C-alpha positions as a Markdown table, in Angstrom:
| # | Residue | x | y | z |
|---|---|---|---|---|
| 1 | Met | -41.0 | 79.4 | -58.2 |
| 2 | Ser | -41.9 | 76.8 | -60.8 |
| 3 | Lys | -41.5 | 73.1 | -60.3 |
| 4 | Ser | -38.6 | 73.1 | -62.8 |
| 5 | Glu | -36.7 | 75.6 | -60.6 |
| 6 | Thr | -37.2 | 73.8 | -57.2 |
| 7 | Pro | -34.3 | 71.8 | -56.0 |
| 8 | Lys | -34.7 | 68.7 | -53.8 |
| 9 | Val | -35.0 | 69.3 | -50.0 |
| 10 | Gly | -31.6 | 69.7 | -48.4 |
| 11 | Phe | -29.8 | 70.4 | -51.7 |
| 12 | Thr | -28.7 | 73.9 | -52.7 |
| 13 | Asp | -28.9 | 74.1 | -56.4 |
| 14 | Phe | -26.5 | 76.1 | -58.6 |
| 15 | Glu | -27.1 | 79.8 | -58.9 |
| 16 | Gln | -29.9 | 80.7 | -61.3 |
| 17 | Phe | -29.3 | 84.0 | -63.2 |
| 18 | Ser | -31.5 | 87.0 | -63.5 |
| 19 | Trp | -30.5 | 90.4 | -64.9 |
| 20 | Asp | -28.4 | 92.1 | -62.2 |
| 21 | Asp | -25.4 | 94.4 | -61.7 |
| 22 | Arg | -22.9 | 91.6 | -62.7 |
| 23 | Leu | -24.6 | 91.1 | -66.0 |
| 24 | Glu | -24.7 | 94.9 | -66.5 |
| 25 | Ala | -21.0 | 95.0 | -66.0 |
| 26 | Asp | -20.4 | 92.1 | -68.4 |
| 27 | Cys | -22.6 | 93.8 | -71.0 |
| 28 | Gln | -20.7 | 97.1 | -70.6 |
| 29 | Ala | -17.4 | 95.3 | -71.1 |
| 30 | Ile | -18.6 | 93.5 | -74.2 |
| 31 | Val | -20.1 | 96.6 | -75.7 |
| 32 | Glu | -16.9 | 98.6 | -75.2 |
| 33 | Leu | -15.0 | 95.8 | -77.1 |
| 34 | Ala | -17.7 | 95.8 | -79.8 |
| 35 | Arg | -17.4 | 99.5 | -80.2 |
| 36 | Gln | -13.7 | 99.2 | -80.8 |
| 37 | Glu | -14.3 | 96.4 | -83.3 |
| 38 | Asp | -16.8 | 98.4 | -85.3 |
| 39 | Leu | -15.7 | 102.0 | -85.0 |
| 40 | Gly | -12.0 | 101.8 | -84.1 |
| 41 | Glu | -10.5 | 105.2 | -83.6 |
| 42 | Ala | -11.8 | 106.8 | -86.8 |
| 43 | Gly | -15.5 | 106.2 | -86.4 |
| 44 | Asp | -18.2 | 105.6 | -89.0 |
| 45 | Trp | -17.1 | 107.2 | -92.3 |
| 46 | Thr | -20.3 | 106.3 | -94.2 |
| 47 | Thr | -22.7 | 107.7 | -91.6 |
| 48 | Asn | -20.7 | 110.8 | -90.9 |
| 49 | Gly | -20.4 | 111.6 | -94.6 |
| 50 | Leu | -24.1 | 111.1 | -95.4 |
| 51 | Val | -26.0 | 112.1 | -92.2 |
| 52 | Ser | -26.0 | 115.6 | -90.7 |
| 53 | Glu | -25.1 | 116.0 | -87.1 |
| 54 | Glu | -28.6 | 117.5 | -86.4 |
| 55 | Ser | -30.6 | 114.8 | -88.1 |
| 56 | Arg | -33.0 | 112.9 | -85.7 |
| 57 | Gly | -35.3 | 110.0 | -86.4 |
| 58 | Ser | -36.8 | 106.7 | -85.1 |
| 59 | Ala | -36.7 | 103.0 | -86.0 |
| 60 | Thr | -38.4 | 99.8 | -84.8 |
| 61 | Val | -36.4 | 96.8 | -83.7 |
| 62 | Val | -38.2 | 93.8 | -85.4 |
| 63 | Thr | -37.8 | 90.1 | -85.2 |
| 64 | Arg | -37.5 | 88.4 | -88.6 |
| 65 | Glu | -38.4 | 85.0 | -87.3 |
| 66 | Glu | -40.2 | 83.2 | -84.5 |
| 67 | Gly | -38.4 | 82.7 | -81.2 |
| 68 | Val | -37.9 | 83.6 | -77.5 |
| 69 | Leu | -36.3 | 86.9 | -76.5 |
| 70 | Ala | -33.3 | 87.5 | -74.4 |
| 71 | Gly | -31.1 | 90.6 | -74.1 |
| 72 | Val | -33.9 | 93.2 | -74.3 |
| 73 | Ala | -32.8 | 94.4 | -70.9 |
| 74 | Ala | -29.3 | 94.9 | -72.3 |
| 75 | Ile | -30.4 | 97.5 | -74.8 |
| 76 | Glu | -30.6 | 100.2 | -72.2 |
| 77 | Thr | -27.2 | 99.2 | -70.9 |
| 78 | Cys | -25.8 | 99.3 | -74.4 |
| 79 | Leu | -27.1 | 102.8 | -75.0 |
| 80 | Gly | -25.7 | 104.1 | -71.7 |
| 81 | Thr | -22.3 | 102.5 | -72.3 |
| 82 | Leu | -22.1 | 104.0 | -75.8 |
| 83 | Asp | -23.3 | 107.4 | -74.5 |
| 84 | Ala | -25.8 | 107.3 | -77.3 |
| 85 | Asp | -28.3 | 110.1 | -77.8 |
| 86 | Leu | -31.1 | 107.6 | -78.2 |
| 87 | Lys | -34.3 | 106.7 | -76.3 |
| 88 | Trp | -35.4 | 103.1 | -76.1 |
| 89 | Gln | -39.1 | 102.2 | -75.7 |
| 90 | Pro | -39.5 | 98.5 | -75.2 |
| 91 | Leu | -42.7 | 96.6 | -76.2 |
| 92 | Leu | -41.6 | 93.1 | -75.2 |
| 93 | Lys | -39.3 | 91.8 | -72.4 |
| 94 | Asp | -36.8 | 89.0 | -71.9 |
| 95 | Gly | -38.4 | 85.6 | -71.9 |
| 96 | Asp | -41.3 | 86.7 | -74.1 |
| 97 | Pro | -42.1 | 84.6 | -77.2 |
| 98 | Cys | -42.0 | 86.5 | -80.5 |
| 99 | Lys | -43.4 | 86.0 | -84.0 |
| 100 | Ala | -41.8 | 86.9 | -87.3 |
| 101 | Gly | -42.4 | 90.6 | -88.0 |
| 102 | Gln | -43.1 | 91.5 | -84.4 |
| 103 | Ser | -41.7 | 94.7 | -82.8 |
| 104 | Leu | -39.5 | 94.5 | -79.8 |
| 105 | Gly | -39.6 | 98.3 | -79.3 |
| 106 | Glu | -38.6 | 101.6 | -80.8 |
| 107 | Leu | -35.3 | 103.5 | -80.8 |
| 108 | Ser | -35.5 | 107.3 | -81.4 |
| 109 | Gly | -33.0 | 110.1 | -81.4 |
| 110 | Lys | -29.8 | 111.0 | -83.2 |
| 111 | Val | -29.7 | 109.3 | -86.6 |
| 112 | Arg | -25.9 | 109.1 | -86.5 |
| 113 | Asp | -26.0 | 107.1 | -83.3 |
| 114 | Leu | -28.8 | 104.9 | -84.6 |
| 115 | Leu | -26.8 | 103.9 | -87.7 |
| 116 | Ser | -23.4 | 103.7 | -86.0 |
| 117 | Tyr | -24.5 | 101.5 | -83.1 |
| 118 | Glu | -27.2 | 99.5 | -84.9 |
| 119 | Arg | -25.1 | 96.4 | -85.4 |
| 120 | Ile | -23.8 | 96.3 | -81.8 |
| 121 | Leu | -27.3 | 96.3 | -80.5 |
| 122 | Leu | -28.7 | 93.7 | -83.0 |
| 123 | Asn | -25.7 | 91.4 | -82.6 |
| 124 | Leu | -26.1 | 91.3 | -78.8 |
| 125 | Val | -29.9 | 90.8 | -78.7 |
| 126 | Gly | -29.8 | 88.3 | -81.7 |
| 127 | Arg | -27.1 | 86.1 | -80.1 |
| 128 | Leu | -28.8 | 86.0 | -76.7 |
| 129 | Ser | -32.3 | 85.4 | -78.2 |
| 130 | Gly | -30.9 | 82.6 | -80.3 |
| 131 | Ile | -29.7 | 80.8 | -77.2 |
| 132 | Ala | -33.1 | 81.5 | -75.4 |
| 133 | Thr | -34.9 | 80.1 | -78.5 |
| 134 | Leu | -32.9 | 76.9 | -78.6 |
| 135 | Ala | -33.2 | 76.4 | -74.9 |
| 136 | Ser | -37.0 | 76.7 | -75.1 |
| 137 | Glu | -37.0 | 73.9 | -77.7 |
| 138 | Tyr | -35.1 | 71.6 | -75.4 |
| 139 | Val | -37.4 | 72.5 | -72.5 |
| 140 | Ala | -40.5 | 71.8 | -74.5 |
| 141 | Arg | -39.2 | 68.3 | -75.5 |
| 142 | Val | -39.1 | 67.2 | -71.8 |
| 143 | Glu | -42.5 | 68.6 | -70.8 |
| 144 | Gly | -44.4 | 66.0 | -68.7 |
| 145 | Thr | -41.2 | 64.3 | -67.3 |
| 146 | Gln | -39.3 | 65.1 | -64.1 |
| 147 | Ala | -36.2 | 66.0 | -66.1 |
| 148 | Arg | -34.9 | 69.6 | -66.1 |
| 149 | Ile | -32.6 | 71.0 | -68.8 |
| 150 | Tyr | -29.3 | 72.5 | -67.7 |
| 151 | Asp | -26.7 | 74.5 | -69.6 |
| 152 | Thr | -22.9 | 74.0 | -69.3 |
| 153 | Arg | -19.7 | 75.9 | -69.2 |
| 154 | Lys | -19.3 | 75.6 | -73.0 |
| 155 | Thr | -19.9 | 79.3 | -73.5 |
| 156 | Thr | -18.3 | 82.1 | -75.4 |
| 157 | Pro | -15.4 | 83.5 | -73.4 |
| 158 | Gly | -16.5 | 86.7 | -71.6 |
| 159 | Trp | -20.2 | 86.0 | -72.3 |
| 160 | Arg | -20.8 | 83.2 | -69.8 |
| 161 | Arg | -23.2 | 85.0 | -67.4 |
| 162 | Leu | -25.1 | 86.6 | -70.3 |
| 163 | Glu | -25.4 | 83.3 | -72.1 |
| 164 | Lys | -26.6 | 81.6 | -69.0 |
| 165 | Phe | -29.1 | 84.3 | -68.4 |
| 166 | Ala | -30.3 | 83.6 | -72.0 |
| 167 | Thr | -30.8 | 79.9 | -71.3 |
| 168 | Arg | -32.9 | 80.9 | -68.3 |
| 169 | Cys | -35.0 | 83.2 | -70.5 |
| 170 | Gly | -35.7 | 80.0 | -72.6 |
| 171 | Gly | -36.9 | 78.1 | -69.5 |
| 172 | Ala | -33.7 | 76.0 | -68.9 |
| 173 | Cys | -31.7 | 75.9 | -65.7 |
| 174 | Asn | -28.2 | 77.1 | -65.0 |
| 175 | His | -25.5 | 74.6 | -64.1 |
| 176 | Arg | -22.4 | 75.8 | -62.2 |
| 177 | Thr | -21.1 | 79.2 | -63.3 |
| 178 | Gly | -17.4 | 78.3 | -63.0 |
| 179 | Leu | -14.9 | 76.3 | -61.1 |
| 180 | Phe | -15.4 | 78.4 | -58.0 |
| 181 | Asp | -19.1 | 77.7 | -57.1 |
| 182 | Ala | -19.3 | 73.9 | -57.2 |
| 183 | Val | -17.3 | 70.7 | -57.1 |
| 184 | Met | -17.3 | 68.7 | -60.3 |
| 185 | Ile | -15.2 | 65.6 | -60.1 |
| 186 | Lys | -14.7 | 64.6 | -63.7 |
| 187 | Asp | -12.9 | 61.7 | -65.4 |
| 188 | Asn | -9.6 | 63.4 | -65.6 |
| 189 | His | -9.7 | 64.3 | -61.9 |
| 190 | Leu | -10.4 | 60.6 | -61.2 |
| 191 | Ala | -7.7 | 59.4 | -63.5 |
| 192 | His | -5.1 | 61.5 | -61.7 |
| 193 | Phe | -6.5 | 60.6 | -58.2 |
| 194 | Arg | -6.4 | 56.9 | -59.0 |
| 195 | Ala | -2.9 | 57.1 | -60.4 |
| 196 | Ser | -1.6 | 59.1 | -57.5 |
| 197 | Thr | -3.1 | 56.7 | -55.0 |
| 198 | Gly | -1.9 | 53.6 | -56.9 |
| 199 | Ser | -5.3 | 52.2 | -57.6 |
| 200 | Gly | -7.0 | 50.9 | -60.7 |
| 201 | Asn | -10.2 | 52.0 | -62.4 |
| 202 | Gly | -12.7 | 50.4 | -59.9 |
| 203 | Gly | -15.5 | 52.0 | -58.0 |
| 204 | Pro | -14.0 | 52.3 | -54.5 |
| 205 | Arg | -11.5 | 55.0 | -55.4 |
| 206 | Thr | -14.4 | 56.9 | -57.1 |
| 207 | Ala | -16.2 | 56.9 | -53.9 |
| 208 | Glu | -13.1 | 57.9 | -51.9 |
| 209 | Ala | -12.7 | 60.9 | -54.1 |
| 210 | Val | -16.0 | 62.2 | -52.9 |
| 211 | Thr | -15.0 | 61.6 | -49.3 |
| 212 | Val | -11.7 | 63.4 | -49.8 |
| 213 | Ile | -13.3 | 66.4 | -51.4 |
| 214 | Arg | -16.0 | 66.7 | -48.7 |
| 215 | Lys | -13.4 | 66.7 | -46.0 |
| 216 | Tyr | -11.4 | 69.4 | -47.9 |
| 217 | Leu | -14.5 | 71.6 | -48.1 |
| 218 | Glu | -15.1 | 71.1 | -44.4 |
| 219 | Asn | -11.6 | 72.1 | -43.6 |
| 220 | Glu | -12.1 | 75.2 | -45.7 |
| 221 | Ala | -15.2 | 76.0 | -43.7 |
| 222 | Leu | -17.4 | 75.6 | -46.8 |
| 223 | Gly | -19.3 | 72.5 | -45.7 |
| 224 | Ala | -22.6 | 72.0 | -47.5 |
| 225 | Ser | -22.5 | 75.4 | -49.2 |
| 226 | Ile | -20.7 | 73.9 | -52.2 |
| 227 | Pro | -22.5 | 71.3 | -54.2 |
| 228 | Ile | -20.6 | 68.1 | -55.0 |
| 229 | Glu | -21.1 | 66.4 | -58.3 |
| 230 | Ile | -19.1 | 63.4 | -59.7 |
| 231 | Glu | -19.0 | 61.9 | -63.1 |
| 232 | Val | -19.3 | 58.2 | -63.7 |
| 233 | Asp | -19.6 | 56.2 | -66.9 |
| 234 | Thr | -20.4 | 52.7 | -65.6 |
| 235 | Ile | -23.1 | 51.2 | -63.3 |
| 236 | Thr | -20.3 | 49.7 | -61.2 |
| 237 | Gln | -18.9 | 53.2 | -60.4 |
| 238 | Leu | -22.4 | 54.5 | -59.7 |
| 239 | Glu | -23.1 | 51.7 | -57.2 |
| 240 | Ala | -19.8 | 52.4 | -55.4 |
| 241 | Val | -20.4 | 56.2 | -55.2 |
| 242 | Leu | -24.1 | 56.2 | -54.1 |
| 243 | Pro | -23.4 | 55.3 | -50.4 |
| 244 | Val | -21.2 | 58.4 | -49.9 |
| 245 | Gln | -24.1 | 60.5 | -51.3 |
| 246 | Pro | -22.7 | 63.2 | -53.5 |
| 247 | Asp | -25.4 | 65.8 | -54.4 |
| 248 | Ile | -25.4 | 64.9 | -58.0 |
| 249 | Val | -24.0 | 62.0 | -60.1 |
| 250 | Leu | -23.3 | 62.8 | -63.8 |
| 251 | Leu | -24.0 | 59.7 | -66.0 |
| 252 | Asp | -21.7 | 60.3 | -68.9 |
| 253 | Asn | -22.6 | 59.0 | -72.3 |
| 254 | Met | -24.7 | 56.1 | -70.9 |
| 255 | Ser | -27.1 | 54.1 | -73.1 |
| 256 | Leu | -30.8 | 54.4 | -72.4 |
| 257 | Glu | -30.7 | 50.9 | -70.9 |
| 258 | Asn | -28.0 | 51.9 | -68.5 |
| 259 | Leu | -29.7 | 55.2 | -67.6 |
| 260 | Arg | -32.8 | 53.2 | -66.6 |
| 261 | Ser | -30.7 | 50.9 | -64.6 |
| 262 | Ala | -29.0 | 53.8 | -62.9 |
| 263 | Val | -32.3 | 55.4 | -61.9 |
| 264 | Ala | -33.5 | 52.1 | -60.5 |
| 265 | Leu | -30.3 | 51.6 | -58.5 |
| 266 | Arg | -30.4 | 55.2 | -57.2 |
| 267 | Asp | -34.0 | 54.9 | -56.1 |
| 268 | Glu | -33.2 | 51.7 | -54.2 |
| 269 | Lys | -29.9 | 52.7 | -52.6 |
| 270 | Ser | -29.8 | 56.5 | -52.3 |
| 271 | Pro | -33.0 | 58.4 | -53.4 |
| 272 | Ser | -31.7 | 61.8 | -52.4 |
| 273 | Val | -28.9 | 61.8 | -54.9 |
| 274 | Gln | -29.8 | 63.5 | -58.2 |
| 275 | Leu | -28.9 | 61.9 | -61.5 |
| 276 | Glu | -27.7 | 64.0 | -64.4 |
| 277 | Ala | -27.5 | 62.6 | -68.0 |
| 278 | Ser | -24.9 | 64.2 | -70.2 |
| 279 | Gly | -23.0 | 63.6 | -73.4 |
| 280 | Gly | -24.3 | 63.5 | -77.0 |
| 281 | Val | -27.7 | 64.9 | -76.1 |
| 282 | Thr | -29.7 | 66.1 | -79.1 |
| 283 | Leu | -33.3 | 67.2 | -79.7 |
| 284 | Glu | -33.9 | 63.9 | -81.3 |
| 285 | Thr | -32.6 | 61.8 | -78.4 |
| 286 | Leu | -33.8 | 64.1 | -75.6 |
| 287 | Arg | -37.3 | 62.8 | -74.9 |
| 288 | Gln | -36.1 | 59.2 | -74.6 |
| 289 | Ile | -33.4 | 60.3 | -72.2 |
| 290 | Ala | -35.9 | 62.3 | -70.1 |
| 291 | Glu | -38.2 | 59.3 | -69.9 |
| 292 | Thr | -35.6 | 57.1 | -68.2 |
| 293 | Gly | -36.3 | 59.0 | -65.0 |
| 294 | Val | -33.1 | 61.1 | -64.6 |
| 295 | Asp | -33.5 | 64.4 | -62.8 |
| 296 | Arg | -31.3 | 66.6 | -65.0 |
| 297 | Ile | -30.0 | 66.6 | -68.5 |
| 298 | Ser | -27.1 | 69.0 | -69.3 |
| 299 | Val | -26.7 | 70.2 | -72.8 |
| 300 | Gly | -23.7 | 72.0 | -74.1 |
| 301 | Ala | -25.4 | 72.7 | -77.4 |
| 302 | Leu | -27.7 | 75.3 | -75.7 |
| 303 | Thr | -24.8 | 77.8 | -75.9 |
| 304 | His | -22.1 | 76.4 | -78.2 |
| 305 | Ser | -24.5 | 75.5 | -81.1 |
| 306 | Ala | -27.2 | 78.1 | -80.9 |
| 307 | Cys | -27.8 | 80.3 | -84.0 |
| 308 | Ser | -28.6 | 84.0 | -83.5 |
| 309 | Leu | -32.2 | 85.0 | -83.9 |
| 310 | Asp | -32.7 | 87.2 | -87.0 |
| 311 | Ile | -33.5 | 90.7 | -85.6 |
| 312 | Gly | -33.4 | 93.8 | -87.7 |
| 313 | Leu | -34.1 | 97.6 | -87.7 |
| 314 | Asp | -36.9 | 99.1 | -89.7 |
| 315 | Trp | -36.9 | 102.9 | -90.2 |
| 316 | Asn | -40.0 | 104.9 | -89.1 |
| 317 | Ser | -39.1 | 108.5 | -89.8 |
| 318 | Val | -36.2 | 110.9 | -90.1 |
| 319 | Gly | -36.3 | 114.5 | -89.0 |
């Protein structure tokens, strides 16, 4: 396990994804939907009209630009879901860097299946590799600092686990998967909590929210198995919440000066609490944010703004 993957002692970090049965199932569901989108009930008129049933051949899957790969493991799953008469021989694996013109591997078998399913395969690998590539750029920018890059829940509906797997392929870390595996007390939760308890916007009620949620988890027999994170946007709120020791405090849209002040305050008052910077993070601002001393930087852009990596299919032979 690398340094970037190691949580602090006593803190159980969010689940970090690798390719497993859940991702296989997600991939199968997406491929089934993609087949309906592309082939409908009629099938591929062009291919069926021009290519004989018996024709066989091979083609190479090629990257058209430099990047980091993700979704290579999904190709075999795609072929099985589509019941394609094709054999996949990979040359690279998920997480590998690739250069323009480099071969990922070779597909061989029934030409009709190659042509009809080409776009489904390329869309999937291109999308996931684009996320991995962007994640790797963010990770590279914070090298030499203690900050780790985390993804968010700003994912494509139905693709979340696959997209989070892709950010891992790029070297980033996975934030919570959903609402079920961590507590995240955000500003809207706090607004309702304060209103319902008749309080203002001060820090004490922010701290009380952590105490209330911790007691709730204990009553549900969950205890320390569920990480508790809370969002603050002022140093006053941070100062109030540190004594109740949430696992993570999210510092929302804070200036660099305030981030540095937050780190100094945390180090003095409650060193075990991790600090996460979030909001408006870009490749241009990332390094300065990391150098403030925060432990985590969460970036929605890893998934919601990634461009697909250009991946194509080059024919080798037709039998």
